C-alpha positions as CSV (number, residue, x, y, z in Angstrom):
1,X,-7.4,-15.6,3.2
2,X,-4.9,-12.8,2.6
3,X,-2.0,-15.6,4.5
4,X,-3.2,-17.8,1.9
5,X,-3.2,-16.0,-0.9
6,X,0.2,-14.8,-0.3
7,X,1.4,-18.7,0.5
8,X,0.1,-18.7,-3.4
9,X,1.7,-16.1,-4.9
10,X,4.7,-17.0,-3.3
11,X,4.7,-20.9,-4.8
12,X,3.4,-19.0,-8.4
13,X,7.0,-17.4,-8.3
14,X,8.9,-19.9,-7.3
15,X,7.2,-22.0,-10.2
16,X,8.1,-19.3,-12.6
17,X,11.8,-19.1,-11.3
18,X,12.0,-23.3,-12.4
19,X,9.6,-23.0,-15.4
20,X,11.9,-19.9,-16.6
21,X,15.0,-21.7,-15.7
22,X,14.6,-25.1,-16.5
23,X,13.3,-23.6,-20.4
24,X,17.1,-22.5,-21.1
25,X,18.8,-25.5,-20.3
26,X,19.2,-26.5,-24.0
27,X,20.0,-23.0,-25.1
28,X,22.6,-22.3,-22.6
29,X,24.5,-24.8,-23.2
30,X,24.7,-24.5,-27.1
31,X,25.9,-21.2,-26.4
32,X,28.9,-22.0,-23.9
33,X,27.0,-20.3,-20.6
34,X,27.9,-22.5,-17.4
35,X,24.1,-24.3,-17.0
36,X,23.5,-22.9,-13.5
37,X,24.2,-19.6,-14.9
38,X,21.7,-20.0,-17.6
39,X,19.1,-21.2,-15.3
40,X,19.8,-18.8,-12.3
41,X,19.7,-15.7,-15.5
42,X,16.2,-17.2,-16.8
43,X,14.4,-18.1,-13.3
44,X,15.5,-14.2,-12.6
45,X,13.9,-12.8,-15.6
46,X,11.2,-14.7,-15.2
47,X,10.6,-13.8,-11.3
48,X,11.2,-9.7,-12.6
49,X,8.5,-9.8,-14.8
50,X,6.3,-11.3,-12.6
51,X,7.4,-9.0,-9.8
52,X,7.0,-5.9,-11.9
53,X,3.5,-6.7,-12.9
54,X,2.1,-7.5,-9.4
55,X,4.1,-4.2,-8.7
56,X,2.0,-2.2,-10.9
57,X,-1.7,-3.9,-10.5
58,X,-1.1,-3.0,-6.8
59,X,0.1,0.3,-7.8
60,X,-3.5,1.1,-9.5
61,X,-5.4,0.9,-6.3
62,X,-3.2,-0.2,-3.8
63,X,-5.0,-4.0,-4.2
64,X,-4.2,-6.8,-6.1
65,X,-7.5,-8.9,-6.6
66,X,-7.3,-12.3,-7.7
67,X,-8.0,-11.9,-11.4
68,X,-5.1,-9.2,-11.4
69,X,-2.6,-12.0,-10.2
70,X,-4.1,-14.6,-12.6
71,X,-3.3,-11.6,-15.6
72,X,0.4,-11.0,-14.4
73,X,1.0,-15.2,-14.2
74,X,-0.8,-15.9,-17.8
75,X,1.2,-13.1,-19.4
76,X,4.7,-14.5,-18.1
77,X,3.1,-18.3,-18.8
78,X,3.6,-18.6,-22.9
79,X,3.5,-22.3,-22.9
80,X,-0.3,-21.6,-21.8
81,X,-2.3,-19.7,-24.0
82,X,-5.4,-22.0,-24.0
83,X,-5.5,-21.0,-20.2
84,X,-5.3,-17.4,-21.2
85,X,-7.8,-17.5,-24.2
86,X,-10.2,-19.4,-21.8
87,X,-9.9,-16.5,-18.8
88,X,-10.7,-13.8,-21.3
89,X,-14.2,-15.6,-22.5
90,X,-15.2,-16.4,-19.0
């Protein structure tokens, strides 16, 4: 169970890196920033937000629930406001 949760979080962190990095390709090119540098910086920034959120949630009680994990990732995934609203009403 814990291994499955760890793997899920790890893959979601990788997805956060990809989504954050790919989202700046156009902006980096327009600003004159080298493509790989822009992708890497944006990806690391997205991952840092997730890791900080998970760390803060863990500090509260020494546990990470599925709800806490989902809340952290939903804060980073700004392109999916419908999902966040659905989880609030559920």
